[in-house]
N, CA, C and O atoms as CSV, one atom per row, in Angstrom:
chain,resi,resn,atom,element,x,y,z
A,1,UNK,N,N,-8.244,-6.648,10.865
A,1,UNK,CA,C,-7.199,-6.137,10.276
A,1,UNK,C,C,-6.463,-5.254,11.174
A,1,UNK,O,O,-7.196,-4.551,11.870
A,2,UNK,N,N,-5.116,-5.091,11.356
A,2,UNK,CA,C,-4.410,-4.141,12.115
A,2,UNK,C,C,-3.653,-3.395,11.083
A,2,UNK,O,O,-3.287,-3.857,10.002
A,3,UNK,N,N,-3.434,-2.072,11.569
A,3,UNK,CA,C,-2.561,-1.063,10.922
A,3,UNK,C,C,-1.759,-0.462,12.001
A,3,UNK,O,O,-2.192,-0.027,13.068
A,4,UNK,N,N,-0.357,-0.492,11.537
A,4,UNK,CA,C,0.756,0.037,12.435
A,4,UNK,C,C,1.576,0.969,11.669
A,4,UNK,O,O,2.135,0.610,10.633
A,5,UNK,N,N,1.680,2.271,12.182
A,5,UNK,CA,C,2.389,3.247,11.493
A,5,UNK,C,C,3.722,3.483,12.194
A,5,UNK,O,O,3.771,3.628,13.415
A,6,UNK,N,N,4.770,3.520,11.440
A,6,UNK,CA,C,6.067,3.778,11.968
A,6,UNK,C,C,6.792,4.824,11.042
A,6,UNK,O,O,6.370,4.936,9.891
A,7,UNK,N,N,7.736,5.512,11.411
A,7,UNK,CA,C,8.646,6.241,10.535
A,7,UNK,C,C,10.130,5.547,10.478
A,7,UNK,O,O,10.671,4.979,11.427
A,8,UNK,N,N,10.646,5.708,9.222
A,8,UNK,CA,C,11.967,5.175,9.084
A,8,UNK,C,C,12.583,6.063,8.052
A,8,UNK,O,O,12.506,5.922,6.832
A,9,UNK,N,N,13.310,7.154,8.827
A,9,UNK,CA,C,13.792,8.400,8.271
A,9,UNK,C,C,12.515,9.112,7.757
A,9,UNK,O,O,11.505,9.362,8.416
A,10,UNK,N,N,12.771,9.409,6.357
A,10,UNK,CA,C,11.931,10.218,5.690
A,10,UNK,C,C,10.695,9.538,5.188
A,10,UNK,O,O,9.867,10.175,4.538
A,11,UNK,N,N,10.538,8.261,5.468
A,11,UNK,CA,C,9.488,7.407,4.855
A,11,UNK,C,C,8.583,6.985,6.104
A,11,UNK,O,O,9.004,6.634,7.207
A,12,UNK,N,N,7.305,7.089,5.715
A,12,UNK,CA,C,6.232,6.593,6.539
A,12,UNK,C,C,5.991,5.096,6.344
A,12,UNK,O,O,5.717,4.798,5.181
A,13,UNK,N,N,6.029,4.148,7.168
A,13,UNK,CA,C,5.748,2.690,6.874
A,13,UNK,C,C,4.474,2.458,7.422
A,13,UNK,O,O,4.245,2.644,8.617
A,14,UNK,N,N,3.588,2.041,6.577
A,14,UNK,CA,C,2.214,1.664,6.970
A,14,UNK,C,C,2.177,0.113,6.852
A,14,UNK,O,O,2.169,-0.432,5.747
A,15,UNK,N,N,2.154,-0.563,7.984
A,15,UNK,CA,C,2.104,-1.875,7.944
A,15,UNK,C,C,0.815,-2.594,8.266
A,15,UNK,O,O,0.365,-2.652,9.411
A,16,UNK,N,N,0.196,-3.180,7.129
A,16,UNK,CA,C,-1.092,-3.718,7.400
A,16,UNK,C,C,-1.043,-5.325,7.490
A,16,UNK,O,O,-0.311,-5.987,6.754
A,17,UNK,N,N,-1.851,-5.863,8.414
A,17,UNK,CA,C,-2.017,-7.292,8.549
A,17,UNK,C,C,-3.420,-7.785,8.637
A,17,UNK,O,O,-4.327,-7.047,9.021
A,18,UNK,N,N,-3.598,-8.955,8.306
A,18,UNK,CA,C,-4.933,-9.505,8.171
A,18,UNK,C,C,-5.524,-9.423,6.798
A,18,UNK,O,O,-4.819,-9.467,5.790
A,19,UNK,N,N,-6.866,-9.300,6.770
A,19,UNK,CA,C,-7.547,-9.301,5.390
A,19,UNK,C,C,-8.167,-7.836,5.192
A,19,UNK,O,O,-8.628,-7.180,6.127
A,20,UNK,N,N,-8.120,-7.398,3.842
A,20,UNK,CA,C,-8.564,-6.263,3.494
A,20,UNK,C,C,-9.897,-6.498,2.682
A,20,UNK,O,O,-9.818,-6.868,1.510
A,21,UNK,N,N,-11.013,-6.308,3.231
A,21,UNK,CA,C,-12.243,-6.857,2.643
A,21,UNK,C,C,-13.275,-5.785,2.878
A,21,UNK,O,O,-12.953,-4.703,3.370
A,22,UNK,N,N,-14.494,-6.069,2.535
A,22,UNK,CA,C,-15.664,-5.004,2.589
A,22,UNK,C,C,-15.717,-4.627,4.036
A,22,UNK,O,O,-16.088,-3.483,4.297
A,23,UNK,N,N,-15.370,-5.498,5.087
A,23,UNK,CA,C,-15.716,-5.315,6.403
A,23,UNK,C,C,-14.458,-4.374,6.943
A,23,UNK,O,O,-14.728,-3.515,7.782
A,24,UNK,N,N,-13.339,-4.491,6.566
A,24,UNK,CA,C,-12.183,-3.845,7.132
A,24,UNK,C,C,-11.654,-2.675,6.228
A,24,UNK,O,O,-10.901,-1.804,6.665
A,25,UNK,N,N,-12.114,-2.723,4.909
A,25,UNK,CA,C,-11.444,-1.695,3.931
A,25,UNK,C,C,-11.643,-0.261,4.480
A,25,UNK,O,O,-10.756,0.564,4.258
A,26,UNK,N,N,-12.694,0.077,5.148
A,26,UNK,CA,C,-13.096,1.339,5.702
A,26,UNK,C,C,-11.982,1.894,6.713
A,26,UNK,O,O,-11.691,3.090,6.729
A,27,UNK,N,N,-11.394,0.976,7.534
A,27,UNK,CA,C,-10.428,1.201,8.408
A,27,UNK,C,C,-9.127,1.645,7.611
A,27,UNK,O,O,-8.520,2.633,8.025
A,28,UNK,N,N,-8.720,1.044,6.618
A,28,UNK,CA,C,-7.579,1.442,5.792
A,28,UNK,C,C,-7.920,2.862,5.063
A,28,UNK,O,O,-7.062,3.741,4.976
A,29,UNK,N,N,-9.152,3.007,4.580
A,29,UNK,CA,C,-9.731,4.072,3.772
A,29,UNK,C,C,-9.446,5.304,4.838
A,29,UNK,O,O,-9.023,6.378,4.409
A,30,UNK,N,N,-9.677,5.117,6.135
A,30,UNK,CA,C,-9.573,6.192,7.029
A,30,UNK,C,C,-8.107,6.715,7.238
A,30,UNK,O,O,-7.869,7.798,7.772
A,31,UNK,N,N,-7.204,5.905,6.800
A,31,UNK,CA,C,-5.810,6.184,7.292
A,31,UNK,C,C,-5.044,6.389,5.785
A,31,UNK,O,O,-4.545,7.501,5.614
A,32,UNK,N,N,-4.943,5.622,4.926
A,32,UNK,CA,C,-4.018,5.450,3.707
A,32,UNK,C,C,-4.199,6.732,2.882
A,32,UNK,O,O,-3.156,7.339,2.641
A,33,UNK,N,N,-5.346,7.250,2.408
A,33,UNK,CA,C,-5.373,8.237,1.371
A,33,UNK,C,C,-4.838,9.547,2.065
A,33,UNK,O,O,-4.259,10.368,1.354
A,34,UNK,N,N,-4.987,9.777,3.319
A,34,UNK,CA,C,-4.844,11.008,4.086
A,34,UNK,C,C,-3.285,11.056,4.167
A,34,UNK,O,O,-2.681,12.100,3.919
A,35,UNK,N,N,-2.635,9.875,4.528
A,35,UNK,CA,C,-1.228,9.723,4.762
A,35,UNK,C,C,-0.443,10.082,3.626
A,35,UNK,O,O,0.556,10.795,3.726
A,36,UNK,N,N,-0.923,9.543,2.390
A,36,UNK,CA,C,-0.516,9.843,1.082
A,36,UNK,C,C,-0.504,11.282,0.603
A,36,UNK,O,O,0.435,11.852,0.047
A,37,UNK,N,N,-1.619,11.749,0.888
A,37,UNK,CA,C,-1.811,13.231,0.672
A,37,UNK,C,C,-0.763,14.114,1.312
A,37,UNK,O,O,-0.212,14.980,0.631
A,38,UNK,N,N,-0.470,13.944,2.543
A,38,UNK,CA,C,0.424,14.619,3.292
A,38,UNK,C,C,1.921,14.290,3.598
A,38,UNK,O,O,2.724,15.065,4.118
A,39,UNK,N,N,2.158,13.033,3.195
A,39,UNK,CA,C,3.631,12.558,3.296
A,39,UNK,C,C,4.058,12.155,2.133
A,39,UNK,O,O,3.485,11.297,1.461
A,40,UNK,N,N,5.416,12.926,1.712
A,40,UNK,CA,C,5.897,12.637,0.395
A,40,UNK,C,C,6.410,11.137,0.147
A,40,UNK,O,O,6.532,10.779,-1.024
A,41,UNK,N,N,6.705,10.270,1.144
A,41,UNK,CA,C,7.187,9.077,0.923
A,41,UNK,C,C,6.436,8.048,1.855
A,41,UNK,O,O,6.561,8.093,3.079
A,42,UNK,N,N,5.629,7.092,1.190
A,42,UNK,CA,C,4.729,6.150,2.056
A,42,UNK,C,C,5.184,4.750,1.369
A,42,UNK,O,O,5.269,4.503,0.166
A,43,UNK,N,N,5.438,3.948,2.422
A,43,UNK,CA,C,5.753,2.542,2.044
A,43,UNK,C,C,4.693,1.672,2.786
A,43,UNK,O,O,4.596,1.646,4.013
A,44,UNK,N,N,3.869,0.926,1.882
A,44,UNK,CA,C,2.588,0.160,2.389
A,44,UNK,C,C,3.160,-1.333,2.599
A,44,UNK,O,O,3.218,-2.079,1.621
A,45,UNK,N,N,3.555,-1.742,3.786
A,45,UNK,CA,C,3.997,-3.079,4.014
A,45,UNK,C,C,2.850,-4.101,4.090
A,45,UNK,O,O,2.248,-4.162,5.163
A,46,UNK,N,N,2.497,-4.857,3.155
A,46,UNK,CA,C,1.423,-5.823,2.989
A,46,UNK,C,C,1.865,-7.189,3.237
A,46,UNK,O,O,1.170,-8.133,2.860
A,47,UNK,N,N,3.030,-7.370,3.877
A,47,UNK,CA,C,3.675,-8.867,4.089
A,47,UNK,C,C,2.707,-9.725,4.784
A,47,UNK,O,O,2.717,-10.950,4.662
A,48,UNK,N,N,1.817,-9.038,5.558
A,48,UNK,CA,C,0.949,-10.031,6.361
A,48,UNK,C,C,-0.463,-9.851,5.996
A,48,UNK,O,O,-1.289,-10.167,6.852
A,49,UNK,N,N,-0.863,-9.412,4.910
A,49,UNK,CA,C,-2.069,-9.235,4.269
A,49,UNK,C,C,-2.400,-10.584,3.388
A,49,UNK,O,O,-1.794,-10.760,2.330
A,50,UNK,N,N,-3.311,-11.467,3.818
A,50,UNK,CA,C,-3.644,-12.701,3.205
A,50,UNK,C,C,-4.597,-12.560,1.997
A,50,UNK,O,O,-4.623,-13.356,1.058
A,51,UNK,N,N,-5.341,-11.514,2.113
A,51,UNK,CA,C,-6.500,-11.499,1.057
A,51,UNK,C,C,-6.919,-9.900,0.830
A,51,UNK,O,O,-7.047,-9.121,1.775
A,52,UNK,N,N,-7.072,-9.609,-0.266
A,52,UNK,CA,C,-7.542,-8.261,-0.617
A,52,UNK,C,C,-8.805,-8.236,-1.619
A,52,UNK,O,O,-8.695,-8.682,-2.761
A,53,UNK,N,N,-10.063,-7.668,-1.114
A,53,UNK,CA,C,-11.155,-7.914,-1.963
A,53,UNK,C,C,-11.314,-6.553,-2.929
A,53,UNK,O,O,-10.542,-5.600,-2.814
A,54,UNK,N,N,-12.152,-6.577,-3.665
A,54,UNK,CA,C,-12.505,-5.519,-4.459
A,54,UNK,C,C,-12.740,-4.162,-3.755
A,54,UNK,O,O,-12.419,-3.120,-4.326
A,55,UNK,N,N,-13.256,-4.158,-2.612
A,55,UNK,CA,C,-13.425,-2.880,-1.712
A,55,UNK,C,C,-11.890,-2.501,-1.244
A,55,UNK,O,O,-11.576,-1.313,-1.170
A,56,UNK,N,N,-11.074,-3.396,-0.974
A,56,UNK,CA,C,-9.692,-2.986,-0.588
A,56,UNK,C,C,-9.014,-2.692,-1.678
A,56,UNK,O,O,-8.024,-2.020,-1.387
A,57,UNK,N,N,-9.120,-2.915,-2.887
A,57,UNK,CA,C,-8.367,-2.756,-4.068
A,57,UNK,C,C,-8.901,-1.304,-4.316
A,57,UNK,O,O,-8.036,-0.489,-4.639
A,58,UNK,N,N,-10.187,-0.853,-4.215
A,58,UNK,CA,C,-10.546,0.424,-4.389
A,58,UNK,C,C,-9.944,1.471,-3.454
A,58,UNK,O,O,-9.837,2.611,-3.906
A,59,UNK,N,N,-9.537,1.225,-2.206
A,59,UNK,CA,C,-8.985,2.056,-1.343
A,59,UNK,C,C,-7.476,2.184,-1.719
A,59,UNK,O,O,-6.881,3.246,-1.535
A,60,UNK,N,N,-6.887,1.116,-2.232
A,60,UNK,CA,C,-5.587,1.159,-2.698
A,60,UNK,C,C,-5.343,2.206,-4.059
A,60,UNK,O,O,-4.451,3.026,-4.277
A,61,UNK,N,N,-6.423,1.838,-4.784
A,61,UNK,CA,C,-6.353,2.753,-6.085
A,61,UNK,C,C,-6.569,4.236,-5.864
A,61,UNK,O,O,-6.047,5.114,-6.551
A,62,UNK,N,N,-7.524,4.465,-4.669
A,62,UNK,CA,C,-7.556,5.944,-4.363
A,62,UNK,C,C,-6.397,6.573,-3.845
A,62,UNK,O,O,-6.175,7.755,-4.107
A,63,UNK,N,N,-5.564,5.837,-3.071
A,63,UNK,CA,C,-4.521,6.147,-2.517
A,63,UNK,C,C,-3.376,6.358,-3.533
A,63,UNK,O,O,-2.535,7.229,-3.311
A,64,UNK,N,N,-3.314,5.562,-4.681
A,64,UNK,CA,C,-2.376,5.562,-5.779
A,64,UNK,C,C,-2.623,6.916,-6.648
A,64,UNK,O,O,-1.695,7.634,-7.022
A,65,UNK,N,N,-3.995,7.171,-6.919
A,65,UNK,CA,C,-4.374,8.389,-7.524
A,65,UNK,C,C,-3.959,9.566,-6.829
A,65,UNK,O,O,-3.446,10.494,-7.454
A,66,UNK,N,N,-4.158,9.620,-5.411
A,66,UNK,CA,C,-3.575,10.724,-4.757
A,66,UNK,C,C,-2.269,11.011,-4.784
A,66,UNK,O,O,-1.858,12.171,-4.827
A,67,UNK,N,N,-1.465,9.917,-4.761
A,67,UNK,CA,C,-0.022,9.899,-4.826
A,67,UNK,C,C,0.481,10.611,-6.137
A,67,UNK,O,O,1.240,11.580,-6.161
A,68,UNK,N,N,-0.091,9.942,-7.269
A,68,UNK,CA,C,0.148,10.609,-8.526
A,68,UNK,C,C,-0.058,12.032,-8.548
A,68,UNK,O,O,0.833,12.803,-8.905
A,69,UNK,N,N,-1.388,12.471,-8.118
A,69,UNK,CA,C,-1.725,13.773,-8.301
A,69,UNK,C,C,-0.975,14.827,-7.367
A,69,UNK,O,O,-1.019,16.030,-7.624
A,70,UNK,N,N,-0.319,14.341,-6.325
A,70,UNK,CA,C,0.577,15.213,-5.401
A,70,UNK,C,C,2.079,14.968,-5.786
A,70,UNK,O,O,2.905,15.703,-5.245
A,71,UNK,N,N,2.446,14.166,-6.523
A,71,UNK,CA,C,3.749,13.733,-6.907
A,71,UNK,C,C,4.423,13.229,-5.713
A,71,UNK,O,O,5.603,13.535,-5.542
A,72,UNK,N,N,3.745,12.410,-4.771
A,72,UNK,CA,C,4.091,11.648,-3.737
A,72,UNK,C,C,4.529,10.345,-4.101
A,72,UNK,O,O,4.122,9.864,-5.158
A,73,UNK,N,N,5.353,9.670,-3.318
A,73,UNK,CA,C,5.856,8.277,-3.605
A,73,UNK,C,C,4.906,7.431,-2.789
A,73,UNK,O,O,4.545,7.778,-1.665
A,74,UNK,N,N,4.524,6.360,-3.347
A,74,UNK,CA,C,3.723,5.250,-2.725
A,74,UNK,C,C,4.229,3.758,-3.326
A,74,UNK,O,O,4.039,3.390,-4.486
A,75,UNK,N,N,4.835,3.073,-2.399
A,75,UNK,CA,C,5.241,1.710,-2.847
A,75,UNK,C,C,4.735,0.707,-1.926
A,75,UNK,O,O,4.802,0.779,-0.699
A,76,UNK,N,N,4.196,-0.285,-2.645
A,76,UNK,CA,C,3.682,-1.623,-1.852
A,76,UNK,C,C,4.744,-2.637,-1.807
A,76,UNK,O,O,5.379,-2.968,-2.808
A,77,UNK,N,N,4.945,-3.166,-0.540
A,77,UNK,CA,C,5.904,-4.242,-0.483
A,77,UNK,C,C,5.343,-5.389,0.210
A,77,UNK,O,O,4.437,-5.276,1.035
A,78,UNK,N,N,5.927,-6.591,-0.151
A,78,UNK,CA,C,5.727,-7.756,0.587
A,78,UNK,C,C,4.431,-8.519,0.381
A,78,UNK,O,O,3.867,-9.158,1.269
A,79,UNK,N,N,3.945,-8.377,-1.067
A,79,UNK,CA,C,2.674,-8.990,-1.469
A,79,UNK,C,C,2.828,-10.352,-1.416
A,79,UNK,O,O,3.829,-10.764,-2.003
A,80,UNK,N,N,2.083,-11.231,-0.848
A,80,UNK,CA,C,2.061,-12.636,-0.680
A,80,UNK,C,C,1.542,-13.000,-2.064
A,80,UNK,O,O,0.765,-12.281,-2.692
A,81,UNK,N,N,2.109,-14.381,-2.581
A,81,UNK,CA,C,1.753,-14.709,-3.937
A,81,UNK,C,C,0.287,-14.605,-4.425
A,81,UNK,O,O,0.015,-14.275,-5.579
A,82,UNK,N,N,-0.686,-14.918,-3.448
A,82,UNK,CA,C,-2.082,-14.867,-3.792
A,82,UNK,C,C,-2.546,-13.489,-3.900
A,82,UNK,O,O,-3.582,-13.242,-4.518
A,83,UNK,N,N,-1.880,-12.608,-3.366
A,83,UNK,CA,C,-2.248,-11.180,-3.433
A,83,UNK,C,C,-1.778,-10.629,-4.753
A,83,UNK,O,O,-2.491,-10.144,-5.633
A,84,UNK,N,N,-0.456,-10.778,-4.759
A,84,UNK,CA,C,0.192,-10.329,-6.094
A,84,UNK,C,C,-0.471,-10.957,-7.335
A,84,UNK,O,O,-0.654,-10.244,-8.322
A,85,UNK,N,N,-0.819,-12.172,-7.340
A,85,UNK,CA,C,-1.682,-12.840,-8.481
A,85,UNK,C,C,-2.761,-11.860,-8.738
A,85,UNK,O,O,-2.984,-11.489,-9.891
A,86,UNK,N,N,-3.484,-11.394,-7.669
A,86,UNK,CA,C,-4.773,-10.667,-8.046
A,86,UNK,C,C,-4.299,-9.285,-8.669
A,86,UNK,O,O,-4.962,-8.792,-9.581
A,87,UNK,N,N,-3.266,-8.714,-8.232
A,87,UNK,CA,C,-2.811,-7.468,-8.838
A,87,UNK,C,C,-2.522,-7.666,-10.201
A,87,UNK,O,O,-2.938,-6.865,-11.038
A,88,UNK,N,N,-1.737,-8.819,-10.563
A,88,UNK,CA,C,-1.376,-9.109,-11.874
A,88,UNK,C,C,-2.491,-9.274,-12.764
A,88,UNK,O,O,-2.519,-8.663,-13.832
A,89,UNK,N,N,-3.533,-10.153,-12.363
A,89,UNK,CA,C,-4.696,-10.389,-13.216
A,89,UNK,C,C,-5.394,-9.302,-13.599
A,89,UNK,O,O,-5.702,-9.138,-14.780
A,90,UNK,N,N,-5.725,-8.427,-12.623
A,90,UNK,CA,C,-6.462,-7.141,-12.955
A,90,UNK,C,C,-5.768,-6.061,-13.534
A,90,UNK,O,O,-6.342,-5.062,-13.968
A,91,UNK,N,N,-4.324,-6.265,-13.557
A,91,UNK,CA,C,-3.595,-5.288,-14.064
A,91,UNK,C,C,-3.131,-4.141,-13.051
A,91,UNK,O,O,-2.552,-3.157,-13.512
A,92,UNK,N,N,-3.353,-4.240,-11.796
A,92,UNK,CA,C,-2.823,-3.336,-10.849
A,92,UNK,C,C,-1.279,-3.317,-10.588
A,92,UNK,O,O,-0.748,-2.459,-9.883
A,93,UNK,N,N,-0.632,-4.281,-11.183
A,93,UNK,CA,C,0.839,-4.371,-11.035
A,93,UNK,C,C,1.526,-3.329,-11.862
A,93,UNK,O,O,2.701,-3.023,-11.666
A,94,UNK,N,N,0.701,-2.735,-12.882
A,94,UNK,CA,C,1.255,-1.686,-13.576
A,94,UNK,C,C,0.798,-0.403,-13.053
A,94,UNK,O,O,1.299,0.648,-13.453
A,95,UNK,N,N,-0.180,-0.440,-12.131
A,95,UNK,CA,C,-0.456,1.064,-11.701
A,95,UNK,C,C,0.030,1.333,-10.315
A,95,UNK,O,O,-0.311,2.348,-9.709
A,96,UNK,N,N,0.846,0.404,-9.795
A,96,UNK,CA,C,1.540,0.573,-8.510
A,96,UNK,C,C,3.039,0.268,-8.617
A,96,UNK,O,O,3.449,-0.607,-9.379
A,97,UNK,N,N,3.789,0.945,-7.902
A,97,UNK,CA,C,5.330,0.483,-7.719
A,97,UNK,C,C,5.283,-0.629,-6.533
A,97,UNK,O,O,5.043,-0.342,-5.360
A,98,UNK,N,N,5.521,-1.810,-6.963
A,98,UNK,CA,C,5.590,-3.008,-6.009
A,98,UNK,C,C,7.049,-3.405,-5.774
A,98,UNK,O,O,7.824,-3.586,-6.713
A,99,UNK,N,N,7.375,-3.527,-4.567
A,99,UNK,CA,C,8.747,-4.103,-4.303
A,99,UNK,C,C,8.530,-5.361,-3.371
A,99,UNK,O,O,7.541,-5.508,-2.653
A,100,UNK,N,N,9.585,-6.251,-3.478
A,100,UNK,CA,C,9.431,-7.531,-2.869
A,100,UNK,C,C,9.597,-7.410,-1.209
A,100,UNK,O,O,9.096,-8.242,-0.452
A,101,UNK,N,N,10.262,-6.420,-0.814
A,101,UNK,CA,C,10.502,-6.266,0.736
A,101,UNK,C,C,10.607,-4.763,0.911
A,101,UNK,O,O,10.581,-3.930,0.005
A,102,UNK,N,N,10.746,-4.509,2.395
A,102,UNK,CA,C,10.989,-3.044,2.809
A,102,UNK,C,C,12.259,-2.556,2.332
A,102,UNK,O,O,12.251,-1.369,2.004
A,103,UNK,N,N,13.293,-3.148,2.218
A,103,UNK,CA,C,14.521,-2.699,1.789
A,103,UNK,C,C,14.568,-2.373,0.282
A,103,UNK,O,O,15.217,-1.449,-0.209
A,104,UNK,N,N,13.867,-3.171,-0.326
A,104,UNK,CA,C,13.642,-2.797,-2.006
A,104,UNK,C,C,12.796,-1.711,-2.050
A,104,UNK,O,O,13.011,-0.836,-2.889
A,105,UNK,N,N,11.738,-1.610,-1.178
A,105,UNK,CA,C,10.792,-0.543,-1.283
A,105,UNK,C,C,11.460,0.895,-1.062
A,105,UNK,O,O,11.260,1.888,-1.762
A,106,UNK,N,N,12.249,0.806,-0.007
A,106,UNK,CA,C,13.035,2.154,0.404
A,106,UNK,C,C,13.917,2.476,-0.866
A,106,UNK,O,O,13.956,3.664,-1.185
A,107,UNK,N,N,14.577,1.644,-1.576
A,107,UNK,CA,C,15.395,1.980,-2.552
A,107,UNK,C,C,14.394,2.706,-3.737
A,107,UNK,O,O,14.683,3.800,-4.222
A,108,UNK,N,N,13.190,1.944,-4.126
A,108,UNK,CA,C,12.261,2.558,-4.926
A,108,UNK,C,C,11.887,3.922,-4.708
A,108,UNK,O,O,11.614,4.716,-5.609
A,109,UNK,N,N,11.882,4.199,-3.314
A,109,UNK,CA,C,11.334,5.613,-2.811
A,109,UNK,C,C,12.541,6.474,-2.979
A,109,UNK,O,O,12.384,7.693,-3.047
A,110,UNK,N,N,13.835,5.901,-3.057
A,110,UNK,CA,C,14.967,6.960,-3.321
A,110,UNK,C,C,15.651,7.191,-2.051
A,110,UNK,O,O,16.297,8.227,-1.888
A,111,UNK,N,N,15.549,6.230,-1.068
A,111,UNK,CA,C,15.968,6.408,0.368
A,111,UNK,C,C,17.067,5.538,0.540
A,111,UNK,O,O,17.631,5.465,1.632
């Protein structure tokens, strides 16, 4: 898994590629919750994520809880159909703000 962080104006874009599974989820856990804690607007670009395991979902849920607790914005973008299906089956689509692409995600974040 690769994680690339960039800034687009007031938004921190965290682009993840590869698989988020039990082997790689720690790498995301070392980055995402802290960024959501200190950054008012985070866009998580998952357009290059082919698979998310339960370990990866746990990390994402942790980040969502931090965002809610701090009043910060977290938007997930670019979920591939197989990843979006997992989110829908387990009800995570109601826990996260999900946008089709970066542009839509920026709009959701109010930018």
